C-alpha positions as CSV (number, residue, x, y, z in Angstrom):
1,M,186.0,39.9,109.5
2,E,183.0,39.9,111.5
3,S,181.7,36.8,113.2
4,K,179.3,34.5,111.1
5,K,177.4,33.7,114.2
6,P,174.2,35.8,114.5
7,A,174.3,37.8,117.6
8,G,171.4,36.9,120.0
9,L,169.6,39.1,122.5
10,E,172.1,38.6,125.4
11,R,175.1,39.4,123.3
12,F,173.2,42.2,121.4
13,Q,172.7,43.6,125.0
14,A,176.2,43.2,126.0
15,R,177.6,45.7,123.5
16,P,178.1,49.2,124.5
17,R,175.1,51.3,124.3
18,Q,176.1,53.4,121.3
19,D,177.0,50.0,119.4
20,Q,173.4,48.7,120.1
21,I,171.8,51.9,118.7
22,E,173.9,51.8,115.6
23,Y,173.8,48.0,115.1
24,D,173.1,46.9,111.5
25,L,171.0,43.9,111.8
26,R,172.1,42.7,108.3
27,K,174.9,41.2,110.2
28,E,172.2,38.6,111.2
29,I,171.5,37.7,107.7
30,I,174.9,37.8,106.0
31,D,178.5,38.3,106.6
32,L,179.6,41.8,104.9
33,G,182.8,42.2,106.9
34,G,184.8,42.8,103.7
35,V,182.3,45.4,102.6
36,P,182.9,48.4,105.0
37,D,181.8,51.3,103.0
38,P,177.8,51.7,103.7
39,M,177.1,52.6,100.0
40,D,178.6,49.5,98.9
41,R,177.3,47.4,101.6
42,H,173.8,48.4,100.4
43,A,174.3,47.5,96.8
44,V,175.9,44.4,97.7
45,Y,173.2,43.3,100.2
46,Q,170.3,44.2,97.8
47,G,172.1,42.5,94.9
48,V,172.3,39.2,96.9
49,G,168.7,39.4,97.7
50,I,167.7,40.0,94.2
51,G,170.0,37.4,92.8
52,A,168.5,34.7,95.0
53,Y,165.2,34.9,93.0
54,P,166.4,35.6,89.3
55,G,162.9,34.5,88.1
56,R,161.1,37.5,89.8
57,H,163.3,39.9,87.8
58,A,164.1,38.0,84.5
59,G,164.6,40.4,81.6
60,K,165.4,43.5,83.7
61,L,168.4,45.2,83.3
62,G,170.7,44.3,86.2
63,C,169.2,40.9,86.7
64,A,172.4,39.2,85.5
65,E,174.5,41.4,87.7
66,A,172.5,40.6,90.9
67,K,172.9,36.8,90.2
68,K,176.5,37.2,90.2
69,L,176.8,39.0,93.5
70,H,174.5,36.4,94.9
71,D,176.8,33.7,93.8
72,E,179.8,35.4,95.0
73,Y,178.3,36.0,98.4
74,Q,176.2,32.8,98.7
75,S,178.7,31.1,101.4
76,R,178.3,34.0,103.4
77,I,174.7,33.9,104.0
78,L,173.8,32.9,107.6
79,V,170.0,32.7,107.6
80,S,167.4,33.4,105.0
81,G,165.1,36.4,105.2
82,E,165.4,40.1,106.0
83,P,166.6,42.1,108.9
84,D,162.9,42.8,109.9
85,S,162.3,38.9,110.4
86,C,165.5,37.9,111.7
87,P,165.9,36.1,115.1
88,L,167.4,39.1,116.9
89,F,164.4,41.2,115.6
90,Q,162.2,38.4,116.9
91,D,163.9,38.4,120.4
92,I,163.8,42.3,120.8
93,W,160.1,42.7,120.2
94,R,159.0,39.5,122.1
95,R,161.0,40.9,125.1
96,L,159.5,44.4,124.9
97,W,156.0,43.3,123.9
98,H,155.8,40.2,126.1
99,G,152.2,39.7,127.1
100,K,150.7,42.8,125.2
101,L,147.7,42.2,123.2
102,C,149.5,44.4,120.2
103,L,151.9,41.4,119.6
104,F,149.2,38.8,118.6
105,P,147.9,40.4,115.4
106,C,151.7,40.4,114.4
107,L,152.4,36.6,114.9
108,E,152.3,34.1,111.9
109,V,153.2,30.6,112.8
110,G,154.9,31.8,116.0
111,Q,157.2,34.5,114.1
112,V,156.8,38.4,114.6
113,R,156.2,40.0,111.3
114,G,158.2,42.9,110.6
115,D,158.8,45.8,108.1
116,T,161.0,48.5,107.4
117,M,159.7,51.9,108.2
118,N,161.6,54.1,106.1
119,S,162.2,52.6,102.9
120,I,166.0,52.6,101.4
121,S,165.4,51.8,97.7
122,T,162.2,54.0,96.9
123,T,164.3,57.2,97.5
124,L,167.6,56.0,96.2
125,N,165.9,55.0,92.9
126,E,164.5,58.5,92.8
127,L,168.2,60.0,93.4
128,F,169.4,58.1,90.7
129,R,166.6,58.5,88.4
130,S,166.9,62.3,88.7
131,Q,170.5,62.3,88.3
132,L,171.1,59.7,85.7
133,G,167.7,58.9,84.2
134,D,168.1,61.1,81.1
135,L,171.5,59.9,80.2
136,V,171.0,56.1,80.7
137,E,167.3,55.2,79.9
138,P,167.3,56.5,76.3
139,E,170.5,54.6,75.5
140,L,169.4,51.3,77.3
141,G,165.9,51.5,76.2
142,F,164.2,50.9,79.5
143,K,161.5,52.9,81.5
144,G,161.9,53.6,85.0
145,W,164.5,53.1,87.4
146,G,163.9,50.3,90.1
147,K,166.3,48.6,92.6
148,V,167.5,46.0,89.9
149,T,168.8,49.1,87.7
150,T,170.7,50.4,90.9
151,I,172.6,46.8,90.9
152,W,173.4,47.3,87.3
153,L,174.7,50.8,88.1
154,Y,176.6,49.6,91.0
155,A,178.2,46.5,89.0
156,R,179.0,48.5,85.9
157,H,179.8,52.1,86.8
158,R,180.7,51.6,90.4
159,N,182.4,55.0,90.5
160,L,179.5,56.9,89.2
161,Y,177.3,55.0,91.8
162,G,179.4,56.3,94.7
163,D,179.6,59.7,93.0
164,V,175.9,60.3,93.0
165,L,175.6,59.0,96.6
166,A,178.5,61.1,98.0
167,A,177.3,64.3,96.4
168,C,173.9,64.1,98.2
169,P,174.0,65.3,101.7
170,G,172.7,62.8,104.2
171,A,172.6,59.8,102.0
172,E,175.6,57.9,103.8
173,E,174.2,58.8,107.2
174,F,170.8,57.3,106.1
175,L,172.4,54.2,104.8
176,R,174.2,53.6,108.1
177,A,170.9,53.9,110.2
178,A,168.7,52.2,107.7
179,Y,169.2,48.6,109.2
180,S,169.2,49.4,112.7
181,V,166.4,48.5,115.3
182,G,165.1,52.2,115.1
183,N,163.9,51.5,111.6
184,L,162.3,48.1,111.8
185,T,158.8,47.6,113.6
186,P,156.3,44.8,113.8
187,V,153.5,45.1,111.6
188,P,150.1,42.8,111.3
189,I,150.4,39.8,109.3
190,G,150.0,40.5,105.6
191,C,150.6,44.1,105.8
192,N,154.3,44.4,104.8
193,S,154.3,44.4,101.1
194,P,150.9,46.3,100.5
195,R,152.3,49.3,102.3
196,G,155.2,49.7,99.7
197,L,152.6,49.5,96.8
198,G,150.2,51.5,98.3
199,S,149.4,55.3,98.7
200,T,152.1,55.9,101.3
201,R,154.7,54.6,98.9
202,D,156.8,53.1,102.2
203,Y,157.2,56.5,103.6
204,W,156.6,56.2,107.5
205,D,155.6,59.9,107.9
206,L,152.5,59.2,105.7
207,A,151.8,55.9,107.5
208,L,151.7,57.5,110.6
209,W,149.3,60.3,109.3
210,C,147.0,57.5,108.5
211,A,147.1,55.8,111.8
212,F,146.8,59.1,113.5
213,H,143.6,60.0,111.6
214,W,142.2,56.8,112.1
215,Y,142.5,57.1,115.9
216,Q,140.9,60.6,115.7
217,D,138.0,59.5,113.2
218,R,135.2,57.9,115.2
219,S,132.9,57.6,112.0
220,T,132.0,54.3,110.3
221,R,134.5,55.3,107.5
222,R,137.5,55.6,109.7
223,D,139.1,52.6,107.7
224,R,139.5,54.7,104.6
225,Y,142.6,55.8,106.3
226,L,143.9,52.3,106.7
227,A,142.8,51.7,102.9
228,L,145.1,54.7,102.1
229,L,148.0,53.4,104.2
230,L,148.0,49.9,102.7
231,G,146.4,50.7,99.1
232,C,143.6,48.1,99.7
233,P,139.8,48.2,99.7
234,E,138.2,49.2,103.0
235,D,136.8,45.6,103.3
236,S,140.0,43.8,102.6
237,K,141.6,41.4,105.1
238,E,144.7,43.7,105.3
239,V,142.6,46.4,106.3
240,R,140.8,44.2,108.9
241,Q,144.1,43.1,110.3
242,Y,145.5,46.6,110.6
243,H,142.3,47.7,112.2
244,R,142.4,44.9,114.8
245,W,146.3,45.8,115.6
246,L,145.5,49.5,116.1
247,S,142.7,48.7,118.3
248,A,144.7,46.7,120.5
249,F,146.7,49.8,121.7
250,G,143.6,51.8,122.6
251,S,144.7,55.2,121.7
252,W,147.0,57.1,119.4
253,E,149.1,58.1,122.6
254,A,149.2,54.4,123.7
255,F,150.4,53.6,120.1
256,V,153.2,56.0,120.0
257,E,154.6,54.9,123.5
258,T,154.4,51.3,122.9
259,C,155.9,51.6,119.4
260,F,158.5,54.2,120.4
261,M,157.3,56.8,117.9
262,Q,158.0,59.9,119.6
263,P,161.1,60.8,117.4
264,F,158.7,60.9,114.2
265,L,156.2,63.5,116.0
266,A,155.9,67.1,116.0
267,A,155.5,69.1,119.5
268,D,151.9,68.8,119.1
269,G,151.9,65.1,119.0
270,S,151.1,64.9,115.3
271,P,153.2,62.9,112.6
272,K,156.1,65.2,111.4
273,P,156.9,65.4,107.5
274,L,160.2,63.9,106.6
275,W,160.5,66.8,104.4
276,E,158.8,70.3,104.1
277,G,155.4,69.8,102.6
278,H,155.4,66.1,102.5
279,I,152.3,65.5,104.5
280,R,150.5,68.5,103.0
281,A,150.8,67.0,99.6
282,F,149.6,63.5,100.8
283,E,146.6,65.3,102.5
284,A,145.8,66.8,99.1
285,F,145.9,63.3,97.4
286,A,144.1,61.7,100.3
287,A,141.2,64.1,99.9
288,N,140.4,62.5,96.7
289,D,139.4,59.6,98.7
290,I,140.8,57.0,96.1
291,P,143.0,54.3,97.5
292,G,145.9,53.1,95.4
293,K,149.4,53.9,94.3
294,G,150.5,57.5,95.5
295,S,151.0,60.0,92.6
296,A,154.5,61.4,91.7
297,H,154.2,64.6,94.1
298,I,154.4,62.1,97.0
299,L,158.0,61.4,96.0
300,P,161.0,63.7,96.9
301,A,162.6,65.6,94.3
302,G,165.8,67.8,94.2
303,E,166.6,69.1,98.0
304,Q,163.8,67.1,99.3
305,I,165.8,63.7,98.8
306,S,168.5,65.2,101.0
307,A,166.1,66.3,103.5
308,Y,164.5,63.1,103.7
309,F,167.8,61.3,104.2
310,T,168.8,63.7,106.9
311,N,165.6,63.5,108.7
312,A,164.7,60.1,108.7
313,A,168.3,59.3,109.9
314,A,168.2,61.4,112.9
315,A,164.4,60.1,113.8
316,I,165.7,56.5,113.4
317,R,168.8,57.1,115.7
318,A,166.5,58.5,118.3
319,R,164.0,55.7,118.2
320,S,167.1,53.1,118.3
321,A,168.0,54.7,121.5
322,L,164.4,54.5,122.9
323,I,164.4,50.8,122.2
324,V,167.9,50.1,123.5
325,D,166.8,51.8,126.8
326,A,163.5,50.1,127.1
327,L,165.1,46.7,126.6
328,D,167.7,47.6,129.6
329,E,164.6,48.4,131.8
330,A,162.7,45.1,130.5
331,E,165.8,43.3,131.6
332,N,166.3,45.1,135.0
333,R,162.5,44.3,135.8
334,R,163.0,40.7,134.8
335,A,166.0,40.4,137.1
336,A,164.5,42.3,139.9
337,P,163.6,39.8,142.9
338,L,160.0,39.8,144.2
339,R,159.5,41.1,147.9
340,S,157.7,38.4,149.6
341,T,157.2,37.5,153.5
342,N,155.2,34.7,155.1
343,T,152.6,37.1,156.6
344,V,150.6,39.8,155.1
345,C,152.8,42.7,153.8
346,S,152.7,45.8,156.0
347,E,152.3,48.1,153.0
348,L,148.9,46.7,152.1
349,P,145.6,46.0,153.6
350,T,145.3,42.9,155.7
351,C,143.2,39.9,154.6
352,R,140.9,37.8,156.7
353,R,142.6,34.6,155.4
354,S,146.1,35.7,156.5
355,E,146.6,32.6,158.7
356,R,147.3,30.5,155.8
357,T,148.4,32.8,153.0
358,K,151.8,34.1,151.7
359,C,151.7,37.6,150.3
360,I,153.9,38.9,147.7
361,A,154.0,42.6,146.9
362,I,154.6,43.6,143.2
363,P,155.1,46.9,141.8
364,I,152.6,47.7,138.9
365,C,152.6,50.3,136.3
366,S,149.9,52.8,136.8
367,K,149.3,53.2,133.2
368,K,149.8,49.7,131.9
369,N,148.8,46.5,133.8
370,H,152.4,45.0,133.6
371,L,155.3,44.9,136.0
372,R,157.3,48.0,136.6
373,R,160.0,49.0,139.1
374,N,159.9,52.0,141.3
375,R,156.5,52.7,141.2
376,S,154.4,53.8,144.0
377,R,151.4,51.7,143.1
378,W,151.2,48.2,144.2
379,T,149.0,45.1,143.8
380,M,148.8,41.8,146.0
381,I,149.3,38.2,144.7
382,R,148.0,35.9,147.5
383,I,148.9,32.1,147.3
384,T,147.1,30.1,149.6
385,T,149.0,27.3,151.2
386,G,148.6,24.8,154.0
387,P,146.0,22.1,154.7
388,G,142.5,22.5,153.0
389,A,143.8,24.9,150.2
390,P,141.7,24.6,147.1
391,A,143.3,22.9,144.0
392,S,141.9,25.3,141.4
393,T,142.8,28.9,141.0
394,N,139.9,31.5,142.1
395,R,140.6,34.9,141.5
396,G,138.9,37.7,143.9
397,S,137.6,35.5,146.6
398,C,140.0,37.3,149.3
399,T,138.7,40.8,150.2
400,P,140.6,43.3,152.4
401,S,139.1,43.9,155.8
402,A,139.5,47.5,155.6
403,P,139.2,50.0,152.6
404,A,142.5,50.6,150.4
405,S,144.4,53.7,150.8
406,P,143.7,56.1,147.9
407,S,147.4,55.8,147.0
408,L,147.1,51.8,146.6
409,P,144.6,50.2,143.8
410,A,142.3,47.6,144.8
411,W,144.6,44.3,145.1
412,R,144.0,41.3,143.2
413,S,143.9,37.6,144.6
414,I,145.1,34.5,143.2
415,L,144.2,31.5,145.4
416,R,145.5,27.9,145.1
């Protein structure tokens, strides 16, 4: 039986690297230790979540089954919420984005708002509809196949549910990866649900396509790409919030690096389709310039479903590895001691106030203005000590007596 105590960031990082990459963040929400099969775990987890709010799905086929699953597993619920809002998700991104401007548009009442990048239910529903819809829908008299219907299928025809998934290559692999850190990302406040209902239908390659073209477009109509992404009008508060968030990164390259999106890109740096022709189909739809729900050709069909599961799972695992390595690097930086002396550091230009200052040399990343290890560029923090030191902080009042070496940036001063 798995532990009921949610894992904190320290215990998460104490796991072997591969365990971190594959770690299922649903473990932070509910104890599913008695459900080892990934296909069963998905149905149980979805059912418990749906059953917690039966009023939202009243009258739908599968609502009663979901409520039964919720009642059965209610005692195993650890915290309310989703993996993209759990405490471990919060800890990970606060550590990775500490002090970065891109974090602030994602904060709501002190909590980091998150989103699941590659939807699980959207494509699973298409799989079940394509395989079983013609047999089930006429008999039961309902239209469409949603996640509540999938719970009904699992509860009433579990073998059929398992057979359909087992016959689809990549489905089990995707379900194992779908709730790992590589499929979760911070998003601006209020921009989680709209993406699932908008033109991109919760497909991350299409969301990246919109962001990529937003960065490339310098016209006054660039926000039309965000309207497509979210399915909202260009002047909506959601679009303004997303605009603010993307602007905080400064460029497409910075966005990709800071959000660890490299595995979802092609060799030329543009978004890579999750199945052949997916982005081309969306481009044709986007050319109509009509934000709203995506048309049917944006959804996968036939072998495209298997391709989506396989390609998304591979990209998610690769992104998980990047995040795990970045966490280790952040921990090493945090633990690294500062080099300090009681006189001016010999690696930096001397200062006219050196007789009453303490100098600390701190490595600074040459591309981002934050602490990094093993860099050849340095900055200077000068802390005034001794009699006569001013009580308030005054930046920039110390100047070097000689020009800085080209390999060293101009150093900054902090006087107390």
